[in-house]
N, C-alpha and C positions, 0 to 999 in steps of 0.2 A: 504493499500500500504506499503510494507516494504521500509525502508530508513535508511540512517546513518545521525544522527544528530550531528552537531558539533556547540557548542555554543561558543560565544566569546564577546568582548566588542563592536562588530559592531552594527549599528543602524538599519540595514535593513535585510530582509530575502533574501536569494539566493538559487537557485536550480541549481544543476549540475548533469549531466549523465555522469558517468565515462565510461572508455573504455570497461568495462564489462557490460555496460547497467544498472548500478545500481544507484539509486538516492541518491545524497548527498545533505543534507539540512544544510545550515549555518544560524544560527539565533542569535539574541540578547540574552544575558544570562537570561533575566527576561521575555522573551515572553512565553506565555502559550502554552502548547501543543496543546490545542483547536484551537487556532489561527493558529498554524503551520499547523495543519491538514486541516483547512478551506482553507488555502492558496494553499496547495497541491491539494485539490479537485478542486479549481478554475483553476488550471494549468494542470489538468489531461490530456487534449487533447494534450497539448505540450509535456508533459512527455511521453505519449504513442507514439507519432510520433517520438520523438528523440530516445527513446530507441529501437524502431522497426528499425529505420535507422541504429543505431550502430550495432544491431544484425545482420542485412542484410549485412553490410559492413565488419563485423569482419573477419579478414583473418583466414585461416585455419592454425593450427599448422604445421610448416614445417616437412617434412619427411627426409630432407637431402639426397636427391637422385639426380642422374644425370640430369642436365638440370634445376633443380629448381632455381628460381631467388631470389636474395637477395639485399636489398638496401644498397647503399654506396654513401654518399654525394649527395643524391637526385636521383640517377640513379639505375636502376636494372641491376645486373650482374649475369650470369648463373653460377652454380656449376658443376664442374667436379670432379668426384670421380677417383683419380689416385693413385693406390696402390704402384706406383713407387716413389712417392713423399716421402719427410721426413714427419714424423708425424706432425700433427697440421695443421692449415689453412694458405694458402698462397694466395696472389692476385697479379696478374701481370698487372693490369690495364684494363683487359678485362674480366678475368675469375677468379673465386673462385676455388682453387684447394684444395681438402681435401683427405688425405690418408685413414683415418677412423675417426669415431667419429661423432660429430654433434653439439648440443646446446653449450656445454661447450667450444668447440674450437672457435665458432663464438663469444661467449661473451668475451672470453679472447682477441681475435683479435680486436673486436670492441673497448674494453676498451683501449688497448695499442694504437690503431690508433687514438681514440679520444684525448688520452692524448697528442700525438705528435701534433695534429692539434689544439685543443681547448686552451691548456695551454698558448702557445705563443700569441694567439689572445686575451686572457684575459689579459695578460701582456701588450700587446700593448694598448688596450683600457684603462686599468687602469692607465698606464703611461701618455698617451696622455691627458686624461681628469682628471687626479689627483684623482683617486679613491684610497681608502685605503682599502684593505681587508686582512684578516688574512689567515687562512688555506683554502685550496680548496681541496674539496673531490669529487671523481667520484664514482657514484653509479648507480645501475640499479633499477630504481623506476617505479611503475605502475601508479602512479597518478601525480607525479611532474616532470617538465623538469629541474626545478633548484629551489633553495631556498637560502635565506640569513638570518643568525641568527642575534640576537640582538647585537652580538659581532663581526659582519661582517665576519663570517665564511661562505663560499659559497659551496653549494652542486650543482653539475651538473650531469645530467643524461647522462651516456655515450652512451646510445641507440640513442642520437641524431646524432651520426655518420652516421645515415642512412639519415639524412635530408640535404638539400642544405646548403652551407656555409653561406648564408645570414640568414638562420634560426638559425643556431649555433651562429652566431654573435648577433642576437636579443636576444636569451636567456642569453648569456654572458652579454650584455649591460643591459638587464633588471635587473639581480641580482646585478650587479655593481651599478646601480642607487638606489637600495635598501640599500646600504651602507649609502646613504645620506637621502633618504626618505622611512621610514618603512611602507609605505602604498601604495595605488594605487590612490592617489589624482591627481588632474589636474597637479599640479607642478611636480609630478613624471612623468607623461606621456609627459609633455612638455620637460622634460630633455631627456627622451628616444628618442623623436622626433628630438631634437637638434643634438644628436649624429647619429641616424639612421632615416632620413626623411621618408624612405619607410618601416618603421617597421611593419605597419599594414598588408602588403602583407605576411610577415613572420609569424605574428600572425595568420592570416587567414590560412596559410598552415598548422600550427600545429593543429588548430581546425578541418580542413577538412581531413588532411592526417596523423596526428600524430598517429592514431591508428595502422597504418602500422608498425610503429617503434617497437611496442610491440610484434611483431609476434613470435619472438623466446623465449619469456618469458614463 
């Protein structure tokens, strides 16, 4: 079975099926390949089931045609092709209007919209809970919703603009908590819960629906 192996100082093995139904294996630095392969073999049923589910639910690439629907803040809105409009993508609260183009127009609009919505929310949570972060970058990534570096630089995936506000808040708070705790220990999750008591619902949304946000990549 083909897989991507990522080694680190972690103590346990972890398996992940990404949005392309590919197997990602995270393993301790000194663990032998033989033991890794044995572990994968033991989990083969789960891997097959999870991969098949992702492939079955993977959305088709959009064709950017009249009536096609696109996500924005957790809801789907139809696309209207209107050659009388100014070039680029417009949104009136009910319909996306596009003169001509497609993917790049949506990516540009998503990024600009996410910047307007997410950055003030990050500033709000950082100020309210006294988090200190340095640079904040917005990226379109296939495997991460957010990340926090050792020097507290935060990356956020602007494709999250398709998710509900509660999910955007969860990713923001998640990364801000990493400015204090550089792991996923109990104390880290306790801090997330202290700020967002219902964070598990947002975490579950990303797990179940997150693949939809990648449809235009």
